[in-house]
C-alpha positions in Angstrom: 10.3 -20.1 1.5 9.6 -16.3 1.5 12.2 -13.6 2.0 12.1 -9.8 2.4 15.0 -8.3 0.5 16.3 -4.8 0.1 17.2 -3.6 -3.4 18.3 0.0 -4.1 16.7 1.3 -1.0 13.3 -0.5 -1.4 12.0 -3.6 0.3 10.4 -6.5 -1.6 8.7 -9.7 -0.4 9.8 -12.4 -2.8 9.7 -16.1 -3.5 11.8 -18.3 -5.8 11.4 -17.6 -9.5 9.5 -14.4 -8.9 10.2 -11.3 -11.2 10.2 -7.8 -9.8 10.8 -4.3 -11.1 13.3 -2.5 -8.8 14.9 0.9 -9.1 17.9 0.8 -11.4 20.7 -1.6 -10.4 24.0 -1.4 -12.1 24.7 -4.4 -14.4 23.9 -5.9 -17.7 21.3 -8.5 -18.7 22.3 -11.9 -17.5 24.4 -10.7 -14.6 23.9 -12.4 -11.2 23.5 -10.2 -8.2 23.3 -11.0 -4.5 20.8 -8.8 -2.5 20.5 -7.9 1.1 18.2 -10.1 3.1 16.1 -8.5 5.9 13.7 -11.4 6.9 13.3 -15.0 6.0 10.2 -17.2 6.6 11.1 -20.9 6.2 7.9 -22.9 6.9 6.8 -20.8 9.8 10.3 -20.3 11.2 11.3 -16.6 11.1 14.8 -15.2 11.0 15.4 -11.4 11.3 18.3 -9.1 10.7 21.7 -10.6 11.4 20.1 -14.0 12.3 18.9 -14.3 8.7 22.0 -16.0 7.2 20.1 -17.0 4.1 21.5 -15.7 0.8 19.2 -14.6 -2.0 20.7 -14.5 -5.5 18.9 -12.9 -8.5 19.5 -12.4 -12.2 19.1 -9.2 -14.1 16.7 -9.8 -16.9 16.6 -6.3 -18.5 17.0 -2.6 -18.0 13.7 -0.9 -18.7 12.1 2.6 -18.4 8.7 3.3 -16.7 5.8 5.3 -18.1 6.2 9.0 -18.9 5.5 11.3 -15.9 4.7 14.9 -16.9 5.2 17.8 -14.6 3.2 20.9 -15.8 3.3 24.3 -14.1 1.3 27.3 -15.0 0.6 30.8 -13.6 -2.8 32.0 -14.6 -3.2 35.3 -16.6 0.6 35.7 -16.8 1.4 33.6 -19.9 3.8 31.4 -18.0 3.7 27.7 -18.5 6.4 25.0 -18.2 6.1 21.3 -19.2 8.7 18.7 -18.4 8.6 15.0 -18.4 10.8 12.0 -17.4 10.8 8.2 -17.5 12.2 6.5 -14.4 14.7 3.7 -15.0 13.9 0.3 -13.6 15.7 -3.1 -13.5 13.7 -6.3 -14.2 15.1 -8.8 -11.7 14.3 -12.6 -11.4 15.0 -14.2 -8.0 16.8 -17.5 -8.9 17.6 -18.9 -5.5 16.8 -18.5 -1.8 19.2 -20.7 0.2 
């Protein structure tokens, strides 16, 4: 069974026991979350939108940070340069049940 879910504004195609990295979701490691279901494919039978009454439950594995992204700005011959960086926060989620 395959489902398309929406987590923090992004869509993911998932199966049971799959692990994904989604944008930060509030909660601690071990918490169970129920996510919004957009589409379900159950052995070739599709359900969309409101007709998709299937519930997808997931477990938060960990809160992690992504790689460092550096934004560098410079104006030539002016002596101006600026360097800033950030690390995006992600949540590691494991899909435990599609039912």
